KETORZA-431020 format. One record per residue (C-alpha): x negated, y negated, z negated. Coordinates in steps of 0.2 Angstrom, whole numbers, plus 2048, in hexadecimal, padded with zeros to 3 digits. Layout:
<pts>
XYZ
...
</pts>
This chain:
<pts>
E06D543CA
E07D543DC
DFAD5C3E6
DF5D563F8
E00D64400
E0FD5E3F7
E0CD4C3FC
E09D5040E
E19D5B40E
E23D4C407
E1CD40414
E20D4D422
E32D4F41B
E34D3C41B
E2DD3B42D
E39D49432
E48D4042B
E42D30433
E40D38444
E51D41442
E5AD3043E
E51D2844C
E56D37458
E68D35452
E68D22456
E61D25467
E6DD3346A
E7CD28465
E75D1A470
E74D2647F
E85D2C47C
E8CD1A47B
E83D1648B
E8AD25494
E9CD2148F
E99D0F494
E92D154A5
EA1D214A7
EAED134A4
EA5D074B0
EA5D144BD
EB7D184BB
EBBD064BC
EB1D044CC
EBAD134D3
ECBD0B4CF
EC6CFA4D7
EC0D044E7
ED0D0D4E8
EDACFC4E7
ECFCF44F4
ED1D034FF
EE4D014FE
EE3CEF501
ED9CF2510
EE6CFE517
EF4CF2514
EEACE451D
EE6CF052C
EF8CF352D
EFCCE152D
EEFCDE53B
EF7CEC545
F08CE4544
F01CD3548
EF8CDA557
F08CE255D
F11CD155B
F03CC8565
F05CD4573
F18CD1574
F14CBE573
F08CC0582
F15CCA58B
F22CBC589
F15CAF58D
F11CB959D
F23CB95A1
F25CA759E
F16CA35AA
F1DCAE5B7
F2ECA55B5
F26C945B8
F1FC9A5C8
F2FCA45CD
F3BC9E5D9
F47CAD5D8
F55CA75CC
F5ACBA5C8
F49CBE5C1
F49CAD5B8
F59CB15B0
F53CC35AB
F43CBB5A3
F4DCAF599
F59CBC593
F4ACC758E
F42CB8585
F52CB457C
F54CC7577
F42CC7570
F45CB6567
F55CBD55F
F50CCE55A
F3ECCB555
F3ECB954E
F50CB7549
F53CA8554
F64CA2558
F6CC96564
F73C8555F
F84C87558
F83C99555
F87CA1544
F80CB153E
F8ACBD533
F82CCA529
F8BCD9523
F87CDB510
F92CEA50E
F84CF5516
F91CFE522
</pts>
């Protein structure tokens, strides 16, 4: 026969086992949560890096466009001065400058011109 001490001891062993299983389940859940949080943080860091690189590329494009805008304002300023100018020499100089910019920067050509491209790379 079992006395009261043995019964209490058996109950305590069952509770300890139950608490241990409960503790293991909680520990495993906590570890799974930590792994999930770590993966999420790493994913967010990758996204931040990609967005930072994209921002740098866009800022470079903005700088290039601002330079082009300054050049266009210069050309526009020359054109407005040419309209007011009566000096034919400065008028011709201005037209040559505008033509050079159109050819070099914007790849424009005059009617009837042909462009030859050296594909040999020499």
